[in-house]
Every structure is written in structure tokens, then in C-alpha cells.
C-alpha positions as CSV (number, residue, x, y, z in Angstrom):
1,X,-40.1,4.5,24.8
2,X,-36.9,6.5,24.7
3,X,-34.9,3.4,25.0
4,X,-36.6,1.8,22.0
5,X,-36.0,4.9,20.0
6,X,-32.3,4.8,20.9
7,X,-32.1,1.2,19.9
8,X,-33.8,1.8,16.6
9,X,-31.6,4.8,15.8
10,X,-28.4,2.9,16.7
11,X,-29.5,-0.1,14.6
12,X,-30.2,2.3,11.6
13,X,-26.8,4.0,12.0
14,X,-25.0,0.7,12.1
15,X,-26.9,-0.6,9.1
16,X,-26.0,2.5,7.1
17,X,-22.4,2.3,8.1
18,X,-22.2,-1.3,7.0
19,X,-23.8,-0.5,3.7
20,X,-21.3,2.4,3.1
21,X,-18.4,0.1,4.0
22,X,-19.6,-2.5,1.5
23,X,-19.9,0.1,-1.3
24,X,-16.4,1.4,-0.5
25,X,-14.8,-2.1,-0.6
26,X,-16.6,-2.9,-3.9
27,X,-15.3,0.4,-5.4
28,X,-11.7,-0.3,-4.3
29,X,-11.8,-3.8,-5.8
30,X,-13.2,-2.4,-9.1
31,X,-10.4,0.3,-9.1
32,X,-7.7,-2.3,-8.5
33,X,-9.1,-4.6,-11.2
34,X,-9.1,-1.7,-13.6
35,X,-5.5,-0.8,-12.9
36,X,-4.2,-4.4,-13.0
37,X,-5.9,-4.7,-16.4
38,X,-3.9,-1.7,-17.6
39,X,-0.6,-3.0,-16.2
40,X,2.2,-3.6,-18.8
41,X,3.2,-6.8,-16.9
42,X,0.9,-9.6,-15.8
43,X,1.1,-11.2,-12.4
44,X,2.6,-14.4,-13.9
45,X,5.3,-12.3,-15.6
46,X,6.1,-10.4,-12.4
47,X,6.5,-13.6,-10.5
48,X,8.8,-14.9,-13.2
49,X,10.9,-11.7,-13.1
50,X,11.2,-11.9,-9.3
51,X,12.1,-15.6,-9.4
52,X,14.8,-15.0,-12.0
53,X,16.1,-12.0,-10.1
54,X,16.6,-14.0,-6.9
55,X,17.1,-17.5,-8.3
56,X,14.4,-19.0,-6.1
57,X,10.7,-19.8,-6.0
58,X,7.8,-17.4,-5.4
59,X,5.6,-18.2,-2.5
60,X,3.3,-15.2,-2.6
61,X,2.5,-12.2,-4.7
62,X,0.4,-9.1,-4.2
63,X,-0.6,-6.1,-6.4
64,X,-0.1,-3.0,-4.4
65,X,-0.2,0.8,-4.6
66,X,3.1,1.9,-3.1
67,X,3.3,5.7,-2.9
68,X,1.1,6.2,-6.0
69,X,2.9,3.6,-8.1
70,X,1.4,0.2,-8.8
71,X,3.8,-2.7,-8.2
72,X,3.8,-6.4,-7.7
73,X,5.2,-7.4,-4.3
74,X,6.6,-10.9,-4.7
75,X,8.0,-13.0,-1.9
76,X,10.7,-15.4,-3.1
77,X,12.3,-18.3,-1.2
78,X,15.8,-19.5,-1.9
79,X,17.4,-22.1,0.3
80,X,16.4,-21.2,3.9
81,X,16.0,-17.5,3.2
82,X,13.4,-15.2,1.7
83,X,13.5,-12.0,-0.3
84,X,10.7,-9.5,-1.0
85,X,11.0,-8.3,-4.6
86,X,9.1,-5.3,-5.8
87,X,8.4,-5.3,-9.6
88,X,7.1,-2.2,-11.3
89,X,3.7,-3.1,-12.9
90,X,4.1,-0.9,-15.9
91,X,7.6,-2.0,-17.0
92,X,8.5,-5.2,-15.2
93,X,11.6,-3.5,-13.7
94,X,12.8,-4.7,-10.3
95,X,12.6,-1.7,-8.0
96,X,13.8,-3.4,-4.8
97,X,14.8,-6.7,-3.4
98,X,15.1,-6.9,0.3
99,X,15.6,-10.0,2.4
100,X,17.9,-12.4,4.1
101,X,19.2,-14.7,1.4
102,X,22.8,-15.7,1.7
103,X,24.1,-16.2,-1.9
104,X,26.6,-18.8,-0.6
105,X,23.8,-21.1,0.6
106,X,22.5,-23.5,-2.0
107,X,18.9,-24.6,-1.8
108,X,18.1,-27.9,-0.1
109,X,18.0,-30.8,-2.6
110,X,15.4,-33.4,-1.8
């Protein structure tokens, strides 16, 4: 009988934890959607800004909270190198561009 009670309490605890985790994830997604709607720059604009900054093509982009500041983190490929470009979501300003692109290397022409 004690074993059954332990199983039931364990199951109830795991179910409650899963429910709380689901609510938390939904709330985080809603908060992110709300902040991206208020951004001064759209995702498409941020990608364009990053591509022009590097002179390459974007392969991925994320909307992130970096130290309390919302930014678009855009990965751009040029030639055989990549660069991670951080674009401020409110202004479109490039905050950082870090990577291994050699400016002397031209992209492969196919």
C-alpha cells in the first residue's frame, strides 16, 4: 500500500511539474512575440542590414535578449567564411560582427 501511494504522489508531482513547465514556455513565447512586435526593425530588415554589412548571404537569424537588450543575431556566409552579426532590434544598428571572413577571398562563383 505504501508503494502505491509513493507511485501516485510521484506521478502527481511529475504531472504538476510538466504543467508548470508548459505554462512557463507559453508565457516566454508570448513575451518574445510582444517584444518583437514592438521592435523598430523587422527580421527581414535585420537580415538585410547584416547581409549588406558583411557583403554575404544570411543563413540563420534569431531574436535574442542579450544582457537586457533585444537584438537580432544573424549568421552570414561569405565565400568560405561565416560572420555572426548582432543587429539592435530597436534601431537596426550593427552592434557587433564576429567571424572568420577573409576580405581578400571572393565568394565561389558557380
